[in-house]
C-alpha positions as CSV (number, residue, x, y, z in Angstrom):
1,X,-85.2,40.7,175.8
2,X,-85.3,43.4,173.1
3,X,-82.6,46.0,173.0
4,X,-84.3,49.4,172.7
5,X,-81.2,51.6,172.6
6,X,-81.5,52.3,168.9
7,X,-84.8,54.3,169.2
8,X,-83.1,56.9,171.4
9,X,-80.4,57.7,168.9
10,X,-80.8,60.9,166.8
11,X,-82.8,60.2,163.6
12,X,-79.9,61.2,161.4
13,X,-77.7,58.6,162.9
14,X,-80.4,55.9,162.7
15,X,-80.9,56.7,159.0
16,X,-77.2,56.6,158.3
17,X,-77.0,53.2,159.9
18,X,-79.8,52.0,157.6
19,X,-77.9,53.3,154.7
20,X,-74.7,51.5,155.7
21,X,-76.6,48.2,156.3
22,X,-78.9,48.2,153.3
23,X,-77.3,50.3,150.5
24,X,-76.3,48.4,147.4
25,X,-72.7,48.9,146.3
26,X,-73.7,49.8,142.8
27,X,-76.8,50.3,140.6
28,X,-74.9,49.2,137.5
29,X,-74.7,45.5,137.5
30,X,-77.5,43.0,136.8
31,X,-75.5,40.1,138.2
32,X,-74.4,41.6,141.6
33,X,-76.1,40.5,144.9
34,X,-78.4,43.4,145.9
35,X,-79.2,44.3,149.5
36,X,-81.6,47.1,150.1
37,X,-84.1,48.3,152.7
38,X,-87.2,48.6,150.4
39,X,-88.0,46.8,147.2
40,X,-90.8,48.3,145.1
41,X,-92.6,46.0,142.6
42,X,-94.5,48.0,140.0
43,X,-96.7,47.1,137.0
44,X,-99.3,49.8,136.3
45,X,-99.3,53.6,135.9
46,X,-101.5,54.2,138.9
47,X,-99.3,52.5,141.4
48,X,-96.1,53.8,139.8
49,X,-97.3,57.4,140.2
50,X,-97.9,56.7,143.9
51,X,-94.5,54.9,144.3
52,X,-92.7,57.9,142.8
53,X,-94.0,60.1,145.6
54,X,-93.1,57.6,148.3
55,X,-89.7,57.1,146.9
56,X,-89.0,60.8,146.9
57,X,-89.7,60.9,150.6
58,X,-87.6,57.8,151.3
59,X,-84.7,59.4,149.3
60,X,-84.9,62.6,151.4
61,X,-84.7,60.4,154.5
62,X,-81.7,58.5,153.2
63,X,-83.6,55.2,153.1
64,X,-82.3,53.0,150.2
65,X,-84.7,51.4,147.8
66,X,-84.7,49.4,144.6
67,X,-87.3,48.8,141.9
68,X,-88.5,45.8,140.0
69,X,-90.6,47.1,137.1
70,X,-92.7,45.3,134.5
71,X,-95.6,46.1,132.2
72,X,-96.2,49.8,131.8
73,X,-94.1,50.5,134.8
74,X,-91.0,49.4,132.9
75,X,-91.3,52.5,130.8
76,X,-91.9,54.8,133.7
77,X,-88.9,53.7,135.6
78,X,-86.6,52.9,132.7
79,X,-84.2,55.7,133.4
80,X,-84.4,55.5,137.2
81,X,-81.0,54.5,138.7
82,X,-82.8,52.4,141.4
83,X,-84.3,50.1,138.7
84,X,-83.0,46.5,138.8
85,X,-82.7,45.8,135.1
86,X,-84.2,42.3,134.6
87,X,-84.9,41.7,130.9
88,X,-87.5,39.0,131.6
89,X,-89.5,41.7,133.3
90,X,-88.8,45.0,131.5
91,X,-88.8,43.5,128.0
92,X,-91.6,40.9,128.4
93,X,-94.3,41.6,125.8
94,X,-96.6,38.9,127.1
95,X,-96.4,40.4,130.6
96,X,-97.0,43.9,129.2
97,X,-100.1,42.8,127.3
98,X,-101.6,40.5,129.9
99,X,-101.7,41.1,133.7
100,X,-102.7,37.5,134.1
101,X,-99.4,36.3,132.6
102,X,-97.4,34.4,135.2
103,X,-93.6,34.6,135.6
104,X,-91.4,31.6,135.2
105,X,-91.2,30.5,138.9
106,X,-87.5,29.7,138.4
107,X,-86.9,33.3,137.5
108,X,-88.7,34.4,140.7
109,X,-86.6,32.1,142.8
110,X,-83.4,33.3,141.1
111,X,-84.4,37.0,141.8
112,X,-85.1,36.1,145.5
113,X,-81.6,34.5,145.7
114,X,-79.8,37.7,144.7
115,X,-82.1,40.5,146.0
116,X,-82.5,40.9,149.7
117,X,-85.0,43.4,151.1
118,X,-86.4,44.1,154.5
119,X,-89.7,45.4,153.0
120,X,-91.3,44.5,149.7
121,X,-93.8,47.2,148.6
122,X,-95.9,45.9,145.7
123,X,-98.8,47.0,143.6
124,X,-101.7,44.7,143.0
125,X,-102.0,45.0,139.2
126,X,-100.7,41.6,138.0
127,X,-100.3,37.9,138.8
128,X,-96.5,38.3,138.6
129,X,-96.5,40.8,141.5
130,X,-98.3,38.2,143.7
131,X,-95.7,35.6,142.8
132,X,-92.9,38.0,144.0
133,X,-94.9,38.8,147.1
134,X,-95.3,35.1,147.9
135,X,-91.7,34.3,147.5
136,X,-90.2,37.2,149.4
137,X,-92.7,36.8,152.3
138,X,-91.4,33.2,152.9
139,X,-87.9,34.7,153.0
140,X,-88.6,36.9,155.9
141,X,-89.3,40.2,154.3
142,X,-92.3,42.2,155.3
143,X,-94.6,42.3,152.3
144,X,-97.0,45.2,151.8
145,X,-99.5,45.4,149.0
146,X,-100.6,48.8,147.8
147,X,-104.2,49.2,146.4
148,X,-104.4,52.3,144.2
149,X,-108.2,52.5,143.7
150,X,-111.0,53.9,145.9
151,X,-113.6,51.4,144.7
152,X,-114.3,48.2,146.6
153,X,-111.6,45.6,145.8
154,X,-114.1,42.9,144.7
155,X,-115.5,45.3,142.0
156,X,-112.1,45.9,140.3
157,X,-111.1,43.4,137.6
158,X,-107.5,44.3,137.2
159,X,-106.6,43.2,140.8
160,X,-108.2,39.8,140.5
161,X,-105.1,38.0,139.0
162,X,-103.0,39.3,141.9
163,X,-105.5,38.1,144.5
164,X,-106.0,34.7,142.8
165,X,-102.2,34.1,143.0
166,X,-101.6,35.6,146.4
167,X,-100.7,33.2,149.2
168,X,-98.8,35.3,151.7
169,X,-99.0,39.0,152.6
170,X,-98.5,41.0,155.8
171,X,-100.4,44.2,155.1
172,X,-102.6,46.0,152.7
173,X,-102.3,49.8,152.2
174,X,-105.6,51.3,150.9
175,X,-106.6,54.9,150.1
176,X,-109.6,55.4,152.3
177,X,-111.7,54.2,155.2
178,X,-114.5,53.2,152.9
179,X,-112.1,51.2,150.7
180,X,-110.7,49.4,153.7
181,X,-114.1,47.9,154.5
182,X,-114.0,45.8,151.3
183,X,-110.6,44.3,152.3
184,X,-111.9,42.8,155.6
185,X,-112.6,39.2,154.4
186,X,-109.5,39.0,152.2
187,X,-107.2,40.3,154.9
188,X,-108.8,37.9,157.4
189,X,-108.2,34.9,155.2
190,X,-104.5,35.8,154.8
191,X,-103.9,37.0,158.4
192,X,-103.0,40.4,157.1
193,X,-103.5,43.9,158.4
194,X,-105.3,46.7,156.5
195,X,-104.0,50.3,156.9
196,X,-105.6,53.4,155.5
197,X,-102.8,55.5,154.0
198,X,-104.4,57.6,151.2
199,X,-103.3,57.6,147.6
200,X,-100.0,59.5,147.0
201,X,-100.8,60.0,143.4
202,X,-103.3,62.6,144.5
203,X,-100.5,64.8,145.7
204,X,-99.4,65.4,142.1
205,X,-102.7,67.2,141.5
206,X,-102.2,69.2,144.7
207,X,-98.8,70.4,143.5
208,X,-99.8,71.1,139.9
209,X,-102.9,73.0,140.9
210,X,-100.9,75.1,143.3
211,X,-98.1,75.8,140.8
212,X,-100.0,76.3,137.5
213,X,-100.7,79.9,136.4
214,X,-104.1,79.4,134.8
215,X,-104.0,82.7,133.0
216,X,-100.6,82.0,131.4
217,X,-101.8,78.5,130.5
218,X,-104.8,79.8,128.7
219,X,-102.7,82.4,126.9
220,X,-100.1,79.7,125.9
221,X,-102.9,77.5,124.5
222,X,-104.5,80.5,122.8
223,X,-107.8,80.0,124.8
224,X,-109.7,83.2,125.6
225,X,-110.0,83.9,129.3
226,X,-113.8,83.6,129.2
227,X,-113.9,80.5,127.0
228,X,-115.6,77.6,128.9
229,X,-113.3,74.5,128.9
230,X,-114.2,70.9,129.7
231,X,-111.7,68.0,129.9
232,X,-112.3,64.4,128.8
233,X,-109.8,61.8,130.2
234,X,-109.7,58.6,128.2
235,X,-109.2,55.0,129.2
236,X,-108.9,51.6,127.4
237,X,-111.7,49.5,128.8
238,X,-113.8,47.3,126.6
239,X,-116.8,49.6,126.7
240,X,-114.8,52.8,126.1
241,X,-115.6,53.2,122.4
242,X,-119.3,53.6,122.9
243,X,-118.8,56.0,125.9
244,X,-116.4,58.2,123.8
245,X,-118.9,58.3,120.9
246,X,-121.6,59.3,123.4
247,X,-119.4,62.1,124.6
248,X,-118.7,63.3,121.1
249,X,-122.4,63.4,120.3
250,X,-122.9,65.6,123.4
251,X,-120.2,68.0,122.3
252,X,-122.2,68.7,119.2
253,X,-125.0,70.0,121.4
254,X,-122.7,72.5,123.1
255,X,-120.9,74.3,120.2
256,X,-119.7,77.2,122.5
257,X,-117.8,75.0,124.8
258,X,-114.2,73.9,124.1
259,X,-113.6,70.3,124.8
260,X,-110.0,69.0,125.4
261,X,-109.3,65.2,125.3
262,X,-106.4,63.4,126.8
263,X,-105.9,59.7,125.9
264,X,-104.6,57.0,128.2
265,X,-100.8,56.8,128.5
266,X,-100.8,53.2,127.4
267,X,-102.3,54.1,124.0
268,X,-101.4,56.4,121.1
269,X,-104.6,58.3,120.8
270,X,-105.4,57.0,117.3
271,X,-109.0,55.9,118.3
272,X,-109.8,59.3,119.7
273,X,-108.2,61.1,116.8
274,X,-110.2,59.2,114.2
275,X,-113.6,59.7,116.0
276,X,-112.9,63.4,116.7
277,X,-112.1,63.9,113.0
278,X,-115.2,62.0,111.8
279,X,-117.8,63.0,114.3
280,X,-117.0,66.3,116.1
281,X,-118.0,69.8,114.9
282,X,-114.6,71.4,115.5
283,X,-114.9,72.2,119.2
284,X,-113.1,69.1,120.4
285,X,-109.2,69.0,120.4
286,X,-106.9,66.0,121.2
287,X,-104.0,66.7,123.6
288,X,-100.8,65.0,122.8
289,X,-98.6,63.3,125.4
290,X,-95.6,65.3,126.4
291,X,-97.3,68.7,126.1
292,X,-99.5,69.3,129.1
293,X,-100.6,66.7,131.7
294,X,-104.2,65.8,132.4
295,X,-103.8,67.4,135.8
296,X,-102.4,70.6,134.3
297,X,-105.3,71.0,131.8
298,X,-107.8,70.2,134.6
299,X,-106.8,73.6,136.3
300,X,-108.7,75.5,133.5
301,X,-111.5,73.0,133.1
302,X,-115.0,73.7,134.5
303,X,-115.7,69.9,134.6
304,X,-113.9,66.6,134.0
305,X,-115.6,63.8,132.0
306,X,-114.5,60.2,132.1
307,X,-115.8,56.8,131.2
308,X,-114.0,54.7,133.9
309,X,-110.7,56.4,134.3
310,X,-109.1,56.9,137.7
311,X,-108.6,60.5,136.7
312,X,-112.1,61.0,138.1
313,X,-110.9,60.2,141.6
314,X,-108.0,62.7,141.3
315,X,-110.2,65.4,139.9
316,X,-112.8,64.9,142.6
317,X,-110.1,65.1,145.2
318,X,-109.2,68.5,143.9
319,X,-112.9,69.6,144.0
320,X,-113.5,69.4,140.3
321,X,-117.0,68.4,139.1
322,X,-116.9,65.0,137.4
323,X,-119.3,63.3,135.1
324,X,-119.1,59.6,134.2
325,X,-120.2,58.6,130.7
326,X,-121.4,55.1,131.3
327,X,-124.3,52.6,131.2
328,X,-127.0,53.5,133.7
329,X,-126.2,50.3,135.6
330,X,-122.6,51.3,136.2
331,X,-121.7,52.1,139.8
332,X,-118.6,52.9,141.7
333,X,-117.7,54.5,145.0
334,X,-117.7,58.1,143.7
335,X,-121.2,57.6,142.3
336,X,-122.7,55.9,145.4
337,X,-121.2,58.6,147.6
338,X,-122.7,61.2,145.3
339,X,-119.4,62.8,144.6
340,X,-119.9,62.6,140.9
341,X,-122.8,62.1,138.4
342,X,-123.4,59.8,135.5
343,X,-125.0,60.1,132.0
344,X,-125.5,57.3,129.5
345,X,-127.0,59.4,126.6
346,X,-125.8,62.5,124.8
347,X,-128.7,64.8,125.8
348,X,-128.5,64.3,129.5
349,X,-124.8,64.5,129.4
350,X,-125.0,67.9,127.6
351,X,-127.4,69.1,130.3
352,X,-125.0,68.0,133.1
353,X,-122.0,69.6,131.4
354,X,-123.9,72.9,131.0
355,X,-124.9,72.7,134.7
356,X,-121.2,72.5,135.7
357,X,-120.3,75.3,133.5
358,X,-122.9,77.4,135.3
359,X,-121.3,76.6,138.7
360,X,-122.6,73.4,140.2
361,X,-120.1,71.9,142.6
362,X,-120.0,68.5,144.5
363,X,-119.2,68.1,148.2
364,X,-115.7,67.8,149.5
365,X,-114.3,64.3,148.9
366,X,-111.7,63.9,151.7
367,X,-114.2,64.2,154.5
368,X,-116.7,61.8,152.9
369,X,-114.2,59.0,152.2
370,X,-111.7,59.3,155.1
371,X,-108.6,60.1,153.2
372,X,-105.5,61.0,155.2
373,X,-103.6,64.2,154.5
374,X,-100.2,63.9,152.6
375,X,-100.4,60.1,151.9
376,X,-96.8,59.8,150.8
377,X,-95.7,61.1,154.2
378,X,-98.0,58.6,155.9
379,X,-96.6,55.7,153.9
380,X,-93.0,56.6,154.2
381,X,-93.3,57.0,157.9
382,X,-94.9,53.6,158.2
383,X,-92.0,52.1,156.2
384,X,-89.3,53.9,158.2
385,X,-91.0,52.8,161.5
386,X,-91.1,49.2,160.3
387,X,-87.4,49.4,159.4
388,X,-86.6,50.7,162.9
389,X,-88.6,47.8,164.5
390,X,-86.6,45.3,162.4
391,X,-83.4,46.9,163.5
392,X,-84.5,46.8,167.2
393,X,-85.3,43.1,166.8
394,X,-82.0,42.4,165.2
395,X,-80.1,44.3,167.9
């Protein structure tokens, strides 16, 4: 019979017990045995941004966690004291360049031998993450996969290596009710649950939009208060070059609008820089990393333009008009739900941009898609509740 005494203790005492049980003795050694409550496994920017918000709430609740990072996430978490520094992950060029690249299975087993976690919380952006999920699941950890995209999972290429490799999983966390529908068959085949949690990365845009002084920002950037501004957020997909050139052609039809371009964090902006220099008429400016974030610049933008960037979802969440520059056959959830519009040629794109400058606004996104409020709070509570259940069972 279960012992339920723990649930009646004050929350502060319960969390202190978690800390004593799970906290690692040190963050400094790569060789020490590590015991923690939660192990995050990160590969891409999107999931890492979400993990940062969740980790902040866990830290405030005194719940210990550690991080395994690879790919672009190795750069994001490189200075985080919770990072477990594994050179074969953080300095693996093949892994960085190719999300389909498998880890040496012996390495995965060795990591599992020296890292004990009650919950493994992984992104779905690489085959390596699925290898880790498979291994820790068989060792008794609860393994949760976080999906950071609003589009149906079968339409997103970057998660396919993860799904191909995945053998064991307990739960999927997805951003919306509409997204959850696409997980039904996958979850059923794996005996997993699907929980709608929202996307914590959206909270960054909430905070930035609330804190940014748009008048001061325009003054700092030397942009006149009445100057219309449109933001273009880049990506690195195979069809991106043509889309960006279409965008530049449209900017030449709108000489009185200032266009600001942010390039993808994985790249150096050289492609955009060359095309802007060769093809624009002087009203397009490239933003450099480390100055102002895409979210910050969006506060002064009348519209946000993307090719296939997930920035679209974040901008729509904040009520910003979004235009996709893509082939007329391209579809995603934001388009099918009529939360954004699409153009494939410069002239229609210019007309759409001008319409947004004149005040056209899309419907509210949260109500349409079923997105919970404060996703990081939702997820951290689910994690803490699961840790309590495990402690009850152990008791």
